[in-house]
One Martini backbone bead per residue (centre of mass of N, CA, C, O) as a GRO file, in nm:
protein
  501
    1MET     BB    1   0.059   0.063  -0.021
    2ARG     BB    2   0.299   0.253   0.007
    3THR     BB    3   0.400   0.216  -0.284
    4GLN     BB    4   0.146   0.326  -0.424
    5ARG     BB    5   0.153   0.608  -0.301
    6SER     BB    6   0.434   0.678  -0.408
    7ALA     BB    7   0.358   0.653  -0.708
    8LEU     BB    8   0.145   0.877  -0.704
    9TRP     BB    9   0.335   1.105  -0.615
   10ARG     BB   10   0.524   1.086  -0.855
   11MET     BB   11   0.312   1.146  -1.072
   12ALA     BB   12   0.238   1.422  -0.958
   13GLY     BB   13   0.521   1.546  -0.993
   14PHE     BB   14   0.541   1.511  -1.299
   15GLY     BB   15   0.286   1.677  -1.361
   16ALA     BB   16   0.387   1.941  -1.232
   17ALA     BB   17   0.631   1.976  -1.417
   18ALA     BB   18   0.468   1.992  -1.681
   19LEU     BB   19   0.299   2.237  -1.597
   20LEU     BB   20   0.532   2.434  -1.551
   21PHE     BB   21   0.640   2.424  -1.838
   22SER     BB   22   0.384   2.526  -1.976
   23LEU     BB   23   0.374   2.802  -1.834
   24LEU     BB   24   0.653   2.901  -1.925
   25ILE     BB   25   0.612   2.886  -2.234
   26ILE     BB   26   0.384   3.091  -2.235
   27ALA     BB   27   0.529   3.330  -2.095
   28VAL     BB   28   0.753   3.352  -2.308
   29ARG     BB   29   0.582   3.390  -2.565
   30VAL     BB   30   0.417   3.654  -2.433
   31ARG     BB   31   0.601   3.824  -2.257
   32TRP     BB   32   0.593   3.832  -1.953
   33VAL     BB   33   0.681   4.086  -1.758
   34PRO     BB   34   0.756   3.966  -1.476
   35LEU     BB   35   0.948   3.749  -1.591
   36GLU     BB   36   1.142   3.937  -1.748
   37SER     BB   37   1.232   4.100  -1.504
   38VAL     BB   38   1.360   3.873  -1.344
   39ASP     BB   39   1.556   3.771  -1.559
   40ARG     BB   40   1.718   4.036  -1.596
   41GLY     BB   41   1.801   4.079  -1.300
   42VAL     BB   42   1.964   3.817  -1.265
   43ALA     BB   43   2.161   3.854  -1.503
   44GLU     BB   44   2.286   4.126  -1.410
   45SER     BB   45   2.381   4.045  -1.125
   46LEU     BB   46   2.568   3.808  -1.208
   47ASN     BB   47   2.747   3.966  -1.403
   48GLU     BB   48   2.860   4.165  -1.188
   49ALA     BB   49   2.987   3.931  -1.006
   50VAL     BB   50   3.157   3.755  -1.228
   51ALA     BB   51   3.313   3.909  -1.460
   52PRO     BB   52   3.560   4.042  -1.284
   53SER     BB   53   3.628   3.727  -1.237
   54ASP     BB   54   3.837   3.488  -1.352
   55PHE     BB   55   3.782   3.259  -1.157
   56LEU     BB   56   3.471   3.243  -1.189
   57VAL     BB   57   3.465   3.200  -1.490
   58THR     BB   58   3.629   2.937  -1.488
   59LEU     BB   59   3.452   2.779  -1.290
   60MET     BB   60   3.184   2.799  -1.451
   61GLY     BB   61   3.298   2.665  -1.706
   62GLY     BB   62   3.365   2.392  -1.578
   63ILE     BB   63   3.081   2.323  -1.478
   64SER     BB   64   2.938   2.344  -1.754
   65ARG     BB   65   3.095   2.098  -1.887
   66ILE     BB   66   2.946   1.876  -1.723
   67GLY     BB   67   2.675   1.950  -1.915
   68SER     BB   68   2.786   1.850  -2.167
   69PHE     BB   69   2.773   1.644  -2.432
   70GLY     BB   70   3.058   1.518  -2.425
   71VAL     BB   71   3.040   1.408  -2.133
   72MET     BB   72   2.758   1.262  -2.128
   73ALA     BB   73   2.794   1.071  -2.365
   74TRP     BB   74   3.020   0.901  -2.231
   75LEU     BB   75   2.870   0.817  -1.977
   76VAL     BB   76   2.637   0.672  -2.122
   77ALA     BB   77   2.810   0.480  -2.291
   78ILE     BB   78   2.938   0.337  -2.051
   79GLY     BB   79   2.680   0.251  -1.907
   80THR     BB   80   2.568   0.086  -2.145
   81THR     BB   81   2.801  -0.111  -2.166
   82LEU     BB   82   2.779  -0.237  -1.888
   83VAL     BB   83   2.480  -0.348  -1.915
   84LEU     BB   84   2.526  -0.514  -2.172
   85VAL     BB   85   2.743  -0.708  -2.065
   86ARG     BB   86   2.522  -0.791  -1.826
   87LYS     BB   87   2.233  -0.823  -1.975
   88GLN     BB   88   2.075  -0.528  -1.930
   89TYR     BB   89   1.855  -0.427  -2.157
   90LYS     BB   90   1.651  -0.241  -2.020
   91LEU     BB   91   1.857  -0.037  -1.906
   92ALA     BB   92   1.978   0.042  -2.177
   93ALA     BB   93   1.712   0.149  -2.298
   94PHE     BB   94   1.670   0.370  -2.087
   95LEU     BB   95   1.924   0.535  -2.142
   96VAL     BB   96   1.875   0.589  -2.443
   97ALA     BB   97   1.588   0.711  -2.431
   98THR     BB   98   1.642   0.952  -2.243
   99THR     BB   99   1.874   1.083  -2.403
  100VAL     BB  100   1.741   1.112  -2.681
  101GLY     BB  101   1.502   1.277  -2.585
  102GLY     BB  102   1.670   1.525  -2.497
  103LEU     BB  103   1.800   1.577  -2.783
  104ILE     BB  104   1.519   1.640  -2.911
  105LEU     BB  105   1.383   1.856  -2.725
  106ASP     BB  106   1.579   2.091  -2.721
  107PRO     BB  107   1.591   2.199  -3.024
  108THR     BB  108   1.286   2.205  -3.087
  109LEU     BB  109   1.203   2.408  -2.862
  110LYS     BB  110   1.389   2.636  -2.941
  111LEU     BB  111   1.256   2.680  -3.220
  112ALA     BB  112   0.961   2.723  -3.123
  113VAL     BB  113   1.021   2.971  -2.933
  114GLY     BB  114   1.268   3.181  -3.000
  115ARG     BB  115   1.468   3.267  -2.780
  116LEU     BB  116   1.686   3.488  -2.674
  117ARG     BB  117   1.963   3.574  -2.547
  118PRO     BB  118   2.128   3.728  -2.327
  119VAL     BB  119   2.207   4.078  -2.256
  120VAL     BB  120   2.514   4.186  -2.139
  121GLU     BB  121   2.762   4.399  -2.038
  122GLN     BB  122   2.971   4.134  -1.966
  123PRO     BB  123   3.077   3.915  -2.166
  124VAL     BB  124   3.198   3.552  -2.104
  125ALA     BB  125   2.997   3.399  -2.303
  126HIS     BB  126   2.879   3.153  -2.550
  127GLY     BB  127   2.560   3.079  -2.702
  128GLY     BB  128   2.403   2.861  -2.899
  129GLY     BB  129   2.128   2.964  -3.006
  130ASN     BB  130   1.873   2.940  -2.820
  131SER     BB  131   1.735   2.962  -2.478
  132PHE     BB  132   1.458   2.794  -2.480
  133PRO     BB  133   1.573   2.574  -2.310
  134SER     BB  134   1.815   2.449  -2.111
  135GLY     BB  135   2.027   2.208  -2.215
  136HIS     BB  136   2.209   2.159  -1.972
  137SER     BB  137   1.982   2.123  -1.763
  138LEU     BB  138   1.824   1.900  -1.902
  139ASN     BB  139   2.058   1.684  -1.965
  140SER     BB  140   2.180   1.659  -1.682
  141LEU     BB  141   1.929   1.552  -1.543
  142ILE     BB  142   1.880   1.308  -1.722
  143CYS     BB  143   2.158   1.161  -1.720
  144TYR     BB  144   2.232   1.152  -1.415
  145THR     BB  145   1.963   1.025  -1.320
  146ALA     BB  146   1.965   0.773  -1.496
  147LEU     BB  147   2.229   0.658  -1.383
  148LEU     BB  148   2.132   0.643  -1.094
  149LEU     BB  149   1.885   0.450  -1.135
  150VAL     BB  150   2.056   0.214  -1.250
  151PHE     BB  151   2.311   0.209  -1.015
  152LEU     BB  152   2.192   0.208  -0.723
  153PRO     BB  153   2.192  -0.105  -0.648
  154ALA     BB  154   2.519  -0.116  -0.624
  155LEU     BB  155   2.478   0.024  -0.366
  156ARG     BB  156   2.484   0.088  -0.061
  157PRO     BB  157   2.237   0.199   0.135
  158ARG     BB  158   2.411   0.435   0.278
  159TRP     BB  159   2.488   0.565  -0.028
  160ARG     BB  160   2.223   0.656  -0.174
  161ARG     BB  161   2.150   0.932  -0.063
  162PRO     BB  162   2.418   1.077  -0.128
  163ALA     BB  163   2.391   1.028  -0.434
  164VAL     BB  164   2.136   1.193  -0.477
  165ILE     BB  165   2.250   1.459  -0.369
  166ALA     BB  166   2.489   1.483  -0.563
  167VAL     BB  167   2.326   1.498  -0.824
  168GLY     BB  168   2.161   1.747  -0.746
  169PHE     BB  169   2.408   1.933  -0.713
  170VAL     BB  170   2.517   1.915  -1.001
  171VAL     BB  171   2.265   2.018  -1.148
  172ALA     BB  172   2.255   2.291  -1.001
  173LEU     BB  173   2.536   2.391  -1.092
  174VAL     BB  174   2.488   2.390  -1.392
  175GLY     BB  175   2.255   2.592  -1.393
  176PHE     BB  176   2.408   2.825  -1.251
  177SER     BB  177   2.638   2.856  -1.461
  178ARG     BB  178   2.453   2.961  -1.689
  179LEU     BB  179   2.379   3.219  -1.537
  180ALA     BB  180   2.669   3.328  -1.469
  181LEU     BB  181   2.749   3.342  -1.789
  182GLY     BB  182   2.495   3.472  -1.949
  183VAL     BB  183   2.321   3.231  -2.138
  184HIS     BB  184   2.076   3.243  -1.924
  185PHE     BB  185   1.778   3.227  -1.789
  186LEU     BB  186   1.594   3.132  -1.526
  187SER     BB  187   1.359   3.005  -1.696
  188ASP     BB  188   1.539   2.815  -1.859
  189VAL     BB  189   1.633   2.637  -1.625
  190ILE     BB  190   1.358   2.559  -1.508
  191GLY     BB  191   1.254   2.441  -1.771
  192GLY     BB  192   1.464   2.217  -1.796
  193TRP     BB  193   1.399   2.073  -1.532
  194SER     BB  194   1.093   2.020  -1.571
  195LEU     BB  195   1.124   1.859  -1.833
  196GLY     BB  196   1.315   1.642  -1.722
  197ILE     BB  197   1.121   1.529  -1.509
  198ALA     BB  198   0.891   1.453  -1.701
  199TRP     BB  199   1.056   1.259  -1.883
  200LEU     BB  200   1.158   1.069  -1.665
  201GLY     BB  201   0.878   0.990  -1.558
  202LEU     BB  202   0.785   0.854  -1.817
  203CYS     BB  203   1.013   0.642  -1.839
  204ALA     BB  204   0.978   0.516  -1.554
  205THR     BB  205   0.685   0.428  -1.594
  206ALA     BB  206   0.739   0.240  -1.831
  207PHE     BB  207   0.927   0.054  -1.670
  208GLU     BB  208   0.715  -0.029  -1.455
  209LEU     BB  209   0.515  -0.160  -1.657
  210ILE     BB  210   0.708  -0.381  -1.744
  211ARG     BB  211   0.739  -0.508  -1.468
  212HIS     BB  212   0.440  -0.570  -1.421
  213HIS     BB  213   0.412  -0.758  -1.670
  214GLU     BB  214   0.645  -0.956  -1.535
  215GLY     BB  215   0.569  -0.967  -1.209
  216LEU     BB  216   0.688  -0.724  -1.070
  217ARG     BB  217   0.760  -0.502  -0.848
  218VAL     BB  218   0.731  -0.206  -0.708
  219THR     BB  219   0.939   0.072  -0.682
  220GLU     BB  220   1.203   0.286  -0.534
  221PRO     BB  221   1.410   0.461  -0.722
  222LEU     BB  222   1.554   0.660  -0.493
  223GLU     BB  223   1.628   0.388  -0.306
  224GLU     BB  224   1.671   0.117  -0.535
  225GLY     BB  225   1.593   0.164  -0.813
  226LEU     BB  226   1.478   0.011  -1.100
  227GLU     BB  227   1.666  -0.278  -1.055
  228PRO     BB  228   1.728  -0.456  -0.782
  229GLU     BB  229   1.791  -0.748  -0.906
  230ALA     BB  230   2.073  -0.620  -1.048
  231ALA     BB  231   2.298  -0.571  -0.836
  232ASP     BB  232   2.518  -0.788  -0.898
  233ASP     BB  233   2.557  -0.701  -1.202
  234LEU     BB  234   2.629  -0.386  -1.139
  235ARG     BB  235   2.869  -0.460  -1.004
  236PRO     BB  236   3.193  -0.419  -1.110
  237THR     BB  237   3.304  -0.605  -0.873
  238GLU     BB  238   3.439  -0.782  -0.666
  239PRO     BB  239   3.501  -0.810  -0.361
  240HIS     BB  240   3.698  -0.633  -0.158
  241VAL     BB  241   4.045  -0.676  -0.089
  242HIS     BB  242   4.336  -0.695   0.051
  243ARG     BB  243   4.650  -0.583  -0.083
  244PRO     BB  244   4.951  -0.673  -0.078
  245GLY     BB  245   5.228  -0.463  -0.181
  246THR     BB  246   5.166  -0.163  -0.261
  247ALA     BB  247   5.420  -0.006  -0.176
  248ARG     BB  248   5.614  -0.163  -0.356
  249THR     BB  249   5.480  -0.093  -0.626
  250LEU     BB  250   5.509   0.215  -0.606
  251ALA     BB  251   5.816   0.223  -0.581
  252LEU     BB  252   5.880   0.072  -0.848
  253GLY     BB  253   5.723   0.270  -1.027
  254ALA     BB  254   5.903   0.516  -0.967
  255VAL     BB  255   6.162   0.390  -1.075
  256ALA     BB  256   6.058   0.341  -1.364
  257TRP     BB  257   6.003   0.635  -1.431
  258VAL     BB  258   6.288   0.747  -1.392
  259PHE     BB  259   6.427   0.561  -1.595
  260THR     BB  260   6.261   0.643  -1.844
  261PHE     BB  261   6.319   0.943  -1.832
  262GLY     BB  262   6.629   0.924  -1.852
  263THR     BB  263   6.635   0.784  -2.128
  264LEU     BB  264   6.493   1.006  -2.290
  265VAL     BB  265   6.689   1.236  -2.226
  266ALA     BB  266   6.950   1.097  -2.326
  267LEU     BB  267   6.834   1.085  -2.623
  268GLY     BB  268   6.713   1.380  -2.676
  269LEU     BB  269   6.936   1.594  -2.632
  270PRO     BB  270   7.127   1.530  -2.873
  271LEU     BB  271   6.907   1.572  -3.091
  272ALA     BB  272   6.851   1.877  -3.014
  273ARG     BB  273   7.166   1.967  -3.094
  274TYR     BB  274   7.140   1.932  -3.375
  275ARG     BB  275   7.293   2.058  -3.687
  276ASP     BB  276   7.237   2.039  -3.995
  277GLY     BB  277   7.447   1.796  -4.106
  278ASN     BB  278   7.402   1.652  -3.807
  279GLY     BB  279   7.060   1.605  -3.852
  280ASN     BB  280   7.044   1.285  -4.012
  281VAL     BB  281   6.939   1.088  -3.818
  282LEU     BB  282   6.744   0.867  -3.952
  283TRP     BB  283   6.641   1.084  -4.155
  284ASP     BB  284   6.536   1.356  -4.012
  285SER     BB  285   6.543   1.539  -4.280
  286THR     BB  286   6.458   1.373  -4.530
  287ILE     BB  287   6.166   1.272  -4.465
  288PRO     BB  288   6.011   1.541  -4.420
  289HIS     BB  289   6.089   1.656  -4.705
  290TRP     BB  290   5.959   1.432  -4.872
  291PHE     BB  291   5.671   1.470  -4.772
  292ALA     BB  292   5.647   1.775  -4.848
  293ALA     BB  293   5.694   1.708  -5.168
  294HIS     BB  294   5.426   1.476  -5.151
  295ARG     BB  295   5.171   1.635  -5.136
  296SER     BB  296   4.809   1.588  -5.093
  297ASP     BB  297   4.477   1.581  -5.057
  298VAL     BB  298   4.437   1.285  -4.990
  299LEU     BB  299   4.673   1.251  -4.787
  300GLY     BB  300   4.579   1.476  -4.601
  301HIS     BB  301   4.317   1.337  -4.504
  302VAL     BB  302   4.449   1.080  -4.397
  303SER     BB  303   4.639   1.230  -4.191
  304ILE     BB  304   4.423   1.357  -4.017
  305VAL     BB  305   4.304   1.097  -3.909
  306GLY     BB  306   4.571   0.976  -3.804
  307SER     BB  307   4.615   1.210  -3.599
  308GLU     BB  308   4.337   1.202  -3.441
  309VAL     BB  309   4.358   0.899  -3.325
  310GLY     BB  310   4.610   1.023  -3.128
  311ASN     BB  311   4.462   1.201  -2.955
  312THR     BB  312   4.339   1.274  -2.652
  313HIS     BB  313   4.035   1.221  -2.703
  314ALA     BB  314   4.056   0.944  -2.840
  315ILE     BB  315   4.215   0.797  -2.617
  316LEU     BB  316   4.014   0.848  -2.390
  317ALA     BB  317   3.776   0.704  -2.519
  318ILE     BB  318   3.907   0.426  -2.544
  319GLY     BB  319   3.979   0.396  -2.242
  320LEU     BB  320   3.689   0.405  -2.133
  321VAL     BB  321   3.590   0.153  -2.279
  322ILE     BB  322   3.795  -0.048  -2.168
  323GLY     BB  323   3.729  -0.001  -1.868
  324ALA     BB  324   3.429  -0.076  -1.880
  325VAL     BB  325   3.461  -0.364  -1.995
  326SER     BB  326   3.642  -0.472  -1.773
  327LEU     BB  327   3.445  -0.438  -1.538
  328ALA     BB  328   3.206  -0.600  -1.666
  329ALA     BB  329   3.361  -0.874  -1.754
  330ILE     BB  330   3.591  -0.925  -1.520
  331ARG     BB  331   3.561  -0.798  -1.224
  332ARG     BB  332   3.838  -0.627  -1.200
  333TRP     BB  333   4.092  -0.395  -1.104
  334ARG     BB  334   4.363  -0.449  -1.245
  335PRO     BB  335   4.307  -0.365  -1.541
  336VAL     BB  336   4.236  -0.071  -1.466
  337ILE     BB  337   4.498   0.002  -1.322
  338PHE     BB  338   4.674  -0.055  -1.564
  339LEU     BB  339   4.551   0.154  -1.753
  340VAL     BB  340   4.598   0.406  -1.577
  341ALA     BB  341   4.905   0.376  -1.539
  342VAL     BB  342   4.982   0.382  -1.835
  343MET     BB  343   4.852   0.659  -1.922
  344PHE     BB  344   4.964   0.850  -1.701
  345GLY     BB  345   5.259   0.778  -1.746
  346GLU     BB  346   5.277   0.867  -2.040
  347LEU     BB  347   5.196   1.162  -2.001
  348SER     BB  348   5.419   1.243  -1.796
  349LEU     BB  349   5.663   1.157  -1.967
  350PHE     BB  350   5.610   1.334  -2.210
  351LEU     BB  351   5.602   1.614  -2.072
  352ALA     BB  352   5.877   1.601  -1.927
  353SER     BB  353   6.065   1.536  -2.168
  354ALA     BB  354   5.976   1.769  -2.355
  355ALA     BB  355   6.063   1.998  -2.160
  356ILE     BB  356   6.369   1.921  -2.150
  357VAL     BB  357   6.449   1.889  -2.449
  358GLY     BB  358   6.330   2.096  -2.669
  359ARG     BB  359   6.253   2.016  -2.959
  360ALA     BB  360   6.232   2.089  -3.275
  361ARG     BB  361   6.070   2.104  -3.542
  362PRO     BB  362   6.057   2.055  -3.848
  363ASP     BB  363   6.184   2.240  -4.145
  364VAL     BB  364   5.869   2.251  -4.214
  365GLU     BB  365   5.551   2.253  -4.282
  366ASN     BB  366   5.304   2.283  -4.040
  367MET     BB  367   4.982   2.159  -4.067
  368ASP     BB  368   4.904   2.213  -3.741
  369GLY     BB  369   5.086   2.406  -3.633
  370PRO     BB  370   5.144   2.521  -3.343
  371MET     BB  371   5.297   2.376  -3.053
  372PRO     BB  372   5.334   2.336  -2.698
  373THR     BB  373   5.532   2.113  -2.772
  374SER     BB  374   5.775   1.919  -2.841
  375SER     BB  375   5.902   1.672  -3.057
  376PHE     BB  376   6.028   1.516  -2.809
  377PRO     BB  377   5.825   1.301  -2.811
  378SER     BB  378   5.552   1.133  -2.942
  379GLY     BB  379   5.242   1.142  -2.805
  380HIS     BB  380   5.062   1.004  -3.012
  381VAL     BB  381   5.223   0.739  -3.043
  382ALA     BB  382   5.246   0.651  -2.749
  383ALA     BB  383   4.940   0.640  -2.689
  384THR     BB  384   4.866   0.436  -2.910
  385ILE     BB  385   5.036   0.206  -2.813
  386MET     BB  386   4.920   0.179  -2.529
  387ILE     BB  387   4.613   0.131  -2.585
  388TRP     BB  388   4.638  -0.117  -2.785
  389ALA     BB  389   4.821  -0.296  -2.615
  390THR     BB  390   4.634  -0.314  -2.372
  391ALA     BB  391   4.399  -0.446  -2.516
  392ALA     BB  392   4.556  -0.700  -2.603
  393LEU     BB  393   4.652  -0.795  -2.318
  394LEU     BB  394   4.355  -0.827  -2.197
  395VAL     BB  395   4.200  -0.998  -2.427
  396PHE     BB  396   4.358  -1.232  -2.566
  397PRO     BB  397   4.373  -1.439  -2.305
  398ARG     BB  398   4.025  -1.441  -2.270
  399THR     BB  399   4.006  -1.565  -2.569
  400ARG     BB  400   3.922  -1.789  -2.867
  401ALA     BB  401   3.840  -1.603  -3.064
  402TRP     BB  402   3.914  -1.481  -3.374
  403TRP     BB  403   3.902  -1.159  -3.300
  404ARG     BB  404   4.163  -1.135  -3.121
  405TRP     BB  405   4.361  -1.070  -3.369
  406VAL     BB  406   4.285  -0.771  -3.410
  407LEU     BB  407   4.445  -0.634  -3.178
  408PRO     BB  408   4.741  -0.685  -3.263
  409VAL     BB  409   4.708  -0.542  -3.532
  410LEU     BB  410   4.629  -0.265  -3.413
  411ALA     BB  411   4.892  -0.235  -3.233
  412VAL     BB  412   5.050  -0.183  -3.511
  413ALA     BB  413   4.883  -0.010  -3.718
  414MET     BB  414   4.808   0.249  -3.563
  415PRO     BB  415   5.095   0.363  -3.500
  416LEU     BB  416   5.184   0.375  -3.796
  417TRP     BB  417   4.971   0.575  -3.893
  418VAL     BB  418   5.041   0.801  -3.696
  419ALA     BB  419   5.342   0.833  -3.765
  420VAL     BB  420   5.314   0.901  -4.065
  421SER     BB  421   5.122   1.141  -4.029
  422ARG     BB  422   5.312   1.320  -3.857
  423MET     BB  423   5.538   1.334  -4.069
  424TYR     BB  424   5.373   1.440  -4.308
  425ARG     BB  425   5.285   1.709  -4.129
  426GLY     BB  426   5.562   1.809  -3.984
  427MET     BB  427   5.583   1.713  -3.655
  428HIS     BB  428   5.812   1.480  -3.706
  429HIS     BB  429   6.069   1.279  -3.645
  430PRO     BB  430   6.189   0.965  -3.650
  431THR     BB  431   6.322   0.984  -3.357
  432ASP     BB  432   6.055   1.047  -3.213
  433ILE     BB  433   5.937   0.766  -3.262
  434VAL     BB  434   6.153   0.611  -3.112
  435GLY     BB  435   6.094   0.742  -2.838
  436SER     BB  436   5.802   0.632  -2.817
  437VAL     BB  437   5.872   0.333  -2.824
  438LEU     BB  438   6.050   0.338  -2.574
  439LEU     BB  439   5.847   0.440  -2.374
  440ALA     BB  440   5.637   0.212  -2.412
  441ALA     BB  441   5.815  -0.033  -2.352
  442LEU     BB  442   5.908   0.037  -2.065
  443TRP     BB  443   5.636   0.108  -1.922
  444LEU     BB  444   5.465  -0.140  -2.000
  445SER     BB  445   5.649  -0.354  -1.877
  446ALA     BB  446   5.648  -0.250  -1.587
  447MET     BB  447   5.336  -0.260  -1.539
  448TYR     BB  448   5.292  -0.559  -1.602
  449TRP     BB  449   5.480  -0.664  -1.375
  450LEU     BB  450   5.345  -0.509  -1.129
  451VAL     BB  451   5.023  -0.558  -1.179
  452THR     BB  452   4.919  -0.811  -1.314
  453PRO     BB  453   4.627  -0.826  -1.487
  454ASN     BB  454   4.642  -1.168  -1.551
  455CYS     BB  455   4.659  -1.342  -1.281
  456ASP     BB  456   4.378  -1.499  -1.291
  457LEU     BB  457   4.501  -1.700  -1.529
  458ALA     BB  458   4.697  -1.818  -1.352
  459GLU     BB  459   4.822  -2.056  -1.144
  460GLN     BB  460   4.902  -1.813  -0.986
  461PRO     BB  461   4.745  -1.633  -0.783
  462CYS     BB  462   4.639  -1.364  -0.665
  463GLU     BB  463   4.687  -1.196  -0.377
  464GLU     BB  464   4.379  -1.149  -0.312
  465ASP     BB  465   4.317  -1.466  -0.334
  466LEU     BB  466   4.498  -1.531  -0.066
  467ALA     BB  467   4.301  -1.344   0.081
  468GLU     BB  468   4.087  -1.267   0.319
  469PRO     BB  469   3.817  -1.121   0.382
  470ALA     BB  470   3.741  -0.922   0.639
  471SER     BB  471   3.441  -1.004   0.675
  472ASP     BB  472   3.492  -1.310   0.693
  473LEU     BB  473   3.675  -1.301   0.945
  474GLN     BB  474   3.467  -1.163   1.136
  475ASP     BB  475   3.216  -1.378   1.074
  476ALA     BB  476   3.356  -1.612   1.171
  477PRO     BB  477   3.342  -1.886   1.337
  478PRO     BB  478   3.448  -2.053   1.580
  479ALA     BB  479   3.648  -2.292   1.654
  480ARG     BB  480   3.602  -2.622   1.691
  481SER     BB  481   3.591  -2.878   1.897
  482GLY     BB  482   3.712  -3.193   1.836
  483PRO     BB  483   3.651  -3.393   1.606
  484PRO     BB  484   3.705  -3.438   1.300
  485GLY     BB  485   3.587  -3.394   1.004
  486PRO     BB  486   3.547  -3.403   0.700
  487PRO     BB  487   3.696  -3.373   0.429
  488ALA     BB  488   3.811  -3.142   0.234
  489SER     BB  489   3.801  -2.984  -0.035
  490GLY     BB  490   4.003  -2.885  -0.282
  491ALA     BB  491   3.934  -2.581  -0.265
  492SER     BB  492   3.978  -2.554   0.041
  493VAL     BB  493   4.269  -2.645   0.050
  494SER     BB  494   4.383  -2.430  -0.137
  495LYS     BB  495   4.291  -2.188   0.031
  496ALA     BB  496   4.443  -2.264   0.291
  497ALA     BB  497   4.723  -2.275   0.166
  498GLY     BB  498   4.728  -1.983   0.067
  499ALA     BB  499   4.683  -1.846   0.354
  500SER     BB  500   4.967  -1.974   0.471
  501ARG     BB  501   5.190  -1.811   0.291
   0.00000   0.00000   0.00000
């Protein structure tokens, strides 16, 4: 009975949100004077407070990007990947439907209403298109709340309410940032929120009706999520246990970083000092000039794509997908830790060594224009080697399917494509590519040895598999005295033997 009353209250709330949005859209369309007065007053007051401060402008811009399409699209894509790998197809459909609905509602309603953006005395940001409703406010509420409703069952009960509050706080900050930057009126933000609540309510109600048709009980979405029965499948990993040797691993990782950095600097500094006739080691001058003399429109377009697949955004996107699939399919933290250590180590090594070496770009036309970092080593090539080699190392040993051979091929082909593209565009010397290969080989080998991401496949189990979970140790009954019981199974004997090592 309580659940039914709660469902009725939720439906009433969704209806009230839809009614509020309807009233706002009418008031905006007829240019209701009291509403326009409040909107202009809030916009002018916030502009006077925020515009003079570079810190506040930067802070509000950063918060606003949390609600941008680029950020939320990847979050939803990762969330959808996780639930698809766990075969929770209804939840995947819910995420896609709610997100796509928001992407359709935002531009169509902007065109229908046709409200212009605020005009403030000190503009600090620019918003494209019309103003009502706020797309950032609408889509941040839809996407972050949809992800919350899907993954809430994976959280412990005591963390669910803080998670709901945190999501509400993020959505409120995104809406406020749009006001503070002077790109939306107050009614735009409230309109986006009310429309988002109404759309989410409609999608959640449809999900509940599907559950009812399947004979499942009605849920409390903000307390237990949309599909409480999927809790075990939604948890990213097996229960966490203490892993001994973490300090040793971190210390050895620091040593490996310093050794790799020193090797790169020792190789890069002499190359950066070469001049004129002494600068053709490994055809460092010949190859860039040959590429520059044989440029064409077709090859230029091919090289643009080859260069872009190795840039930071593309590598980050691929890394996020690999990490999400690893958590969903393998349910262990080691592969994800390996991925993070490899990529952050590569980035820090590239930036540090490039800053120290300071090598100039080839003396040909740079098709990508001035770059903030030096030529040695190539960050694009190093990152491409790292990401595709990591994918091959994690996936190849875990399946016997024919397609596993695609990953080793990509681990070779993609870096070659990026390397040739970067040299073709006049951005790197051949020895810069050699430096990238050296960086990747040293750091990837060190991290694979230290993290051992595939140790669960080996005959010798991972260290965490040899240790008992703390909760199991605390809850275990006291050892009984008396005659021994029946012999333990082979698995129990192995586990006991491992714990005694």
